[in-house]
Structures are given as structure tokens and as C-alpha cells.
N, C-alpha and C positions, 0 to 999 in steps of 0.2 A: 771548322770546329776544333776545339782543343780536346785533350784526352779526358778531362773531367766531363765535358758535355757528351762525349761518346759513351763513356761509362754510364752516365745518367740515363741516356736513351736505352742502353742495354738492360740496366737494372730495373727500369720502369716497365719494360715489355713483359707481358705474361706469356712467355714462350711455352709451346706445347711440350709436355714431358718427354724425355728420352730415357728409355730403359733398355739395357743390354744392347746399346748401339742402334736402336730403332725409335723413331718418333712414334708416340702413341696418341690415339684419339682419347681425350680425357673422359668422355662419356662411355664409349664402348670398350676402351682398352685395346682396340685393334691397331695394327701397324698402319701408318700412312697419315694422310691429311685430306679430309673431304671438304674442308671449308676454304673456298676460293677467295673469300674476303679476308682471310687471315693474312696479316702482314708481317709474320715472323721473317719471311724471306727478304722482304724489303729492308727491315731493320738490320738484319745480319749483313746483307749485301752492302748497304750504305756505310755500316760500321767499318767493314774491311776497306771500302773505298776511302773513307776519311782517315783511317789509320795509315794507309798508303800515302795519302796526301801530306800527312804530318812528317813522314819519312824518317830517315836515320836519326835526325836530331831529337826525336821522341822515343828512341829505341828503349831507353831505360824505363820509361813510363809504360811502354807496351809490354816489356818483360814482366813488370809487376802484375799485369793482367793474368799471367800464367798461374798465379797463386790465388786467384779469386774463387769464391765459393761456387759461382755459377759455371757449369760446363760450357755454356754459350760464350761467356767472357773469356774463359781460358782458351778454348779452341779457336775463337776468332782472333785473339791476340797471337796465337801460334801461327795461324794462317797468314796474317800480315807479316810476321817476322820471316816466314819462308819466302814470300813473294819479294820482300825487301832484300833477301839474301843476306840477312843480318848475322854475320859471323860472330859478332860480340854477344849474340843471344844464345849461342850454342850450349853453354853450360846450363842455362835455364831450361832449354829444350831437352837436354839429356835428363835433367831431373824429372821433367814432365813425362818423358818416355819411361823412366824407371819407376816413378812413384805415382803416376796419373791414376786418379781414383776410378776412371772409367776407360773402356776400350776406345771411346771417342777421343779422350785425351791422348792416349798412347798412339792411336792411328795418326792423328793430326801432327803429333810431335815427329813421328817417323816421316810423314810426307814433307814437313817443313825442313827437317834435317837433310833429306834427299835433295830438296830444292836448293838449299844453301851450298851443298856439294863439297864440303871440306873433307879432304882425305883422312884427317885425324878422326873423323866420325866412324870410319869403317870398323875398327875393332869394337867400338861401343855398340854399334848396331849388331854386330855378330854376337857379342855377349848377350845382348837383350834377346836376340833370336833364340839362343840356347835356353833362355829362361821363360820365354813367353809361351802361353798355352792357348791364347785366344786367337781363333783362326783369322779374323779380320786384321788384327795387329800383325800376325805373321805374314800375311799377304803384303801389307804396306811396308814392312821391314825388308822383305825381299826386293821389292821395287826400289826402295830408297837405296839399298846397297848397290844394285845394278846401276842406278842413275848416277851415283857418285863414281863408281868404277868406270863408267863410260864418259865421265866429265860432261854430263848433259844437264847441268843445273841452271842454265841461263834463263832467268825469269823476266827479261826486259819487256817482252811482248805482253806477258800477263800483267806486269806492273803498270805498263802504259795504258792497258785497257781498263784496269780498275781506276787509275788516276783520272781518266777521262769520262767515266760513267756519268751519264746525264739522267737523273731520275725522271725528268719530264718526258723521256721517251718510253718509260716503262708502260707496258700494255697499250701501246699506241696503235698496234696493228691487230685489230680484232676481226671477227667475221665480217666479210664484205668490204673491209677497208682496203684502200690502195696501199701498196707496199713501196716504200722508198728503196731505191737501189742500194744494195750493200755488197761488200766484198769480204770474204773470209779466206784465210790461208788453209791449205790442206796439208795432211801429214806427209805427203810425198814431195813437198818443197815448192809446190805451185800455189796459185791463187784461183779462187772461184768467185764469180760475180753473177748476180741476177741479170745484169746487163747483157751478159753473153747469151742469155736464153730468152730474149724478148720474143713473145709470140708462142712460147712453149709452156706447157704445164710443168710446174716445179713441185717436187715432193721433198720435204725436209723432215728427217726423223732425229729428234734430240734424244740421245741415249744417256744412261747413267755413267758407267765407268767400266774399266776392264774386269772388275770383280763381279759383274752382274751377269748371272746365268741367262736371264731373259734377253739381255742385249746380245750375248753370244748366239742365242737361238735365233734372234732376228737376223744376225749376220749370216748364219747358216742358211736361213730361208731366202735371204736376198741372193746369195750365191746360187741356190737351187733354182730360183725363178728368174734368172737373168734374161732368158729368151722372152718370157711373158712381159717383162718391163720394156724390153726392146720393141716388142710389138705395139705396146701402148704409146711409145714415142714420148715418154715423159723424161724429164731430167730429175734424177733422184740423188740425194746426198744424205749421209748421216752426219751428225754434229755432236761435238763433245765440249764441255766447259772446263777443260783442264789445260795444263801447260803442254808444251810440245812433246816432252818425253812421255808423259803418261797417256797422251792421246795416241802416240805411236805404239804403246803397249797394246791398247785396245785394237788397233788396226793390224796387229800381227807383225809389226816392224821391229819389235824388241822381244827378248825372251819373256815368255809368260811364266808367272809364278805357278806352282802346283796348287790350283784351286780345289776346293772341296767338291766341285762339280766337273773336274777335268775329264773324267772318264766318258762323260756324255758327249764330249766334243773332241775325242781322241783323233778322229779322222778328218777334222776340219783344217783345211789349208787356206789361210787368208791370202795366199798367193793367187787365189781365184777371185779376189775382191775386184769388182769391175766398176764400182762407183767411188766417188771422192769421199773421204772422211775428213770433215772440216773441223777447225778449231775455233770455237767461240769463246775467246779469252774473257774471263770475268762474266760470261753470260750476257755480254752487252747487247748482242743481237737478239738472243733468245728472250731477254726481258721485254723486248718490244711485242713479242708474240704471246706473252703469258706463260713462257716456259719457267719463269720465276726461279732464278738461281738461288741456291742455298735454302730451298724450301723446307726440307726435312732431312733427318738422319736416316740413312739406310746403310747397313753393314758398317756402322761406325764412321760415316763420313757425311758431311753436309752436301747434299746434291740437289740438282734441278728436278722439276717435274719431267717425266718422260712424255714427250709431246710429238704429235703428228700434225704437220702443217702442209696444206696444199695451196699453192698460189696458181690461179688460173692464167690462161693465155693473155688476159688483159691486165695482169699485174695486181689482181685483187685476191684477198684471202678467201678461198672457196671453202676451206675446211680447217678448223682449228680444234684439235682434241688434246686435252691435257690429262695426264694420269693422276689419280689420287694415291697411287702407290706404284708398284711395278707389275707389269703384266695385265694392266687394265686399260689398254688402248688397243686399237685394231691390230690384229695379227697381219703378217705380210700377205697371207692369202685373202683375208678380208679387205685389205687395202687394194689388192689387185681387182677384186670384185667391184669395189666402189669406183675405182678409176675406169674399169671397163664399161660400167653402166652410167658413169658420170652422175651417180646418186650418192650423196654424202649425208645420209640420215642414219646415224649410228650411235649406240651407247652400249658399252661393254656390260655383260651380265654380272660381272663381279665389281662393277664400279661402286665405290663407296658413296653413300648418299646421306645427307644430313636429315 
């Protein structure tokens, strides 16, 4: 696809509204997305893929997307520029960071500047930090600054994953379907493969991001219930759809920003993490299971559905539960109860329903 065709697809899509950094249901006005037939996520994901495939030769055209009327177009253009590590786009990203009409604009500009990783960006990010009063943007600014200072802007893995995304695989592994073998890297430098655990039950928890208090609470509970999972004999992993650096922030391998919920987790030591935290670049694997990358905006970032996937001993999807927002999937204790009884009949009380 060329840039005009990509823009046409985005402009024709009736995206759900985003207000103050959160996707809203148009009828109820509530945060989240209860419509599993909605294809906003697919249009956004494929737009980023196709922009990555156009590559550096179309950088000027992608930069022009940052001035578009639609926040979807602006932030997806910025997303592609960060993954492409397009230094020639930095001035335009600085303008979006300074003048962006929404926190979604400013957050994505900060993320992309951090991914590009140019040292000249440091004073600009510091200045913006001194002027910014929106907490989501402040969080992303602090991460971007640290990422640049640590020289961890390499996006080759994320770029390759988006480039190779195959839409024919999307939602191909539903309830009772056989799961093709897949391998994902973990934040500790190793790899994890379903092939290693043939004959074992596998539990995969797709989380949002490091700024998500529910995700931190889940990590806290996983640490607390280590022995219970050991007794169950299951293989468990958490999964994130970010680049290496930001996935390592979630896993406690990088300094954490001072989140608005930090006091709740003051005593949490991720040095006690006993499970692998995996990186699903571009949401390529998650898209098979209905995790739907770039589903909705939460805290001013496009993110996947939080999802719980259980693969049985025969390599079939035994349980697939997808959140309509955050906090509306099984808790860790509920998951343990289901695994103990081998009964997977569950619906969260706060699940959004159409």
C-alpha cells in the first residue's frame, strides 16, 4: 500500500472516540470497548505495519501525518516513525510533543523520541517535563529520557515483527483450536517456546504496560502465590507488546517512574519474579489469540486487550478470556481456582456487555 491508501483506510474508519486519553463507548460513555467485532485494532495495526513496510523512503509523507486532524492518524504516524528510528523526523516529533492537542499525541511523541534515542533530545525532553502537567505524559517523558540515557533505543526486533505481520493469522487460535508452536524472547535475554513444554498446561497473561496499576497488582499476586502455581505444575508467563526497553521497565529491570499509584507497591521487589516476562513484538502472537494489539487507548497509549489464555496438555486452547478494559479478567486467585478444578466457566462481574 502507498501512503494515500493507508490514509484513506484510516480516514474511512469510524474509530471509537478518545477523551482524556481513554477510549469511550459511544453509547454509554464508559471507558473501554465491549464490541469484539469492532475492527479499530485491525485497521490501526495494519496501518503501522504498512507504514513500516514503506520505510525510510516515505518518511516525509509519514511526518505529514503528524499534522492531521485525526488523533489516530497523528499517533499512528508517530508510532511508525519511532519504530523506524527516523532521526529526520525528530523536529516534527518535538513539535507534536510541544503542541499536541491531546495527551495521546504528547505521550506517543515521547515514546517515539525515546525509541529514536538521539542524545540531542535529552534537553528537549527535560524542558517539556518541566512544563507538562498531565500525569500520563510525565510518565512517558521519564521513560523516554532514561531510554535515551541508557542508549536502549534499538527497534530492530519491533520493526521486523511489524514488517512480517500476517493478517491471515489474526484470531486464528480460538477456543478448542490447536496452537501452532511459537517462540518469544524474554526480558532476561533468553527465549521461550511452547515446544519446550509439550504435555504441560501453559498459562499466558497478556498485560498492558508498566503504567498499569492492575498489571502491577497481578505481578504482586503472582509473586505471592508462587508455591500454588508450582503445586499446579503449569507453565506460566506474562506477555507484553512493547519494545525491549519498555518491557524491561515492566519487569523491574529498569528504573521505574514515580507513578501515581507507586505507594501501593512500595514494598514490591521484582527480584522475586519467578516466571518469564515475554515480549510479543507488534502483538504478532497475541493477534492469533484475540489479544487484538492497539485495541483502545488507556492512559494515553494504544494498547492490546488484557487477556488470559490457557493451552492444555494437548496443545489446544482450553480457555481464552479477553478484557473489555482493565481489571475485568480473572484475578490470580480466580485463575488458581480454575486451574485447580480444571473448570474454566468464568465471566467477570464488571465485564462490559453490549
